[in-house]
C-alpha positions, 0 to 999 in steps of 0.5 A: 856409227854403230859397232855393225855398221863399222864393223861392215865398212872395215870388212869391205874396205877389206874385201873380206881378207885379212889387212896382214897376209890376205887370207880371205874369211871364206878360206877360215870359215868364218868372220876375221876380227878388227884390229886397231893398228894402232892399240888403243892403249898406245893411243889409238882411235876407234877411227875407220883409218886405224882399224884393220880387218885382220885373221887371229892369227896375225891379230894375235902375232900383232898383240899390242906392238907400237913401236916406242916413240924415236923408234927408227922406221925399219920397227913400225908395222905397215898399215895396209891401207895406208902404206904401199906394201908393195914397196917393201914384200915381195911373193917369191916363186915358192910362195914366201915373203920376202922383204925389200926394205928393213921396214917389209922384213920386221914386218915379215917376221913380226907378223909371221907372214912365212908360216907354213899354212901361208905359204902353202896357200900362196903356192895353191894359188900361184898354181891356180893362176898359172892353171888360169894363163894355160887355160886362157891359152888353150881357149884362145888355140882352142877358137883358132883351130874352129876357125881354121877347120870352119874354113878348111870344112868350106874348102872341102865343099867348095872342092865337092862341088868341083869334084860334082863338077867335074863327075857330073 
């Protein structure tokens, strides 16, 4: 495969979002970078499983980090496609990430995943989800009200017929 083909596969695998912070290339105004999860300097390869689509900021904070041999599990970064990130991290109501495990906290700290711009973005997305739920509820209410209006119009037409017969 060519470099461009590999890049396209990795880009699509991560849905055009940073595997670490989930920021979209649309929001940053351009394509993201390809990161070697296990850096080449530490024995990493160009295999697809080792490649992560990453924003410049996350890639810079991650750098060529790789846990030393024998390091505790807590000092390992989470691989966005290989690990269940949701078992280690949770988004709080204020838009910050919190670790559910020591490894989750390490991941957040190493990649600076609570930087102000990401917290603001998460808050915006929370607001968007809330507004979408409220809109769906409003549309359901509208549908019910339209149904009730049709029922009342039918009833009104029937009453007008009755009145017309009685007065006619």
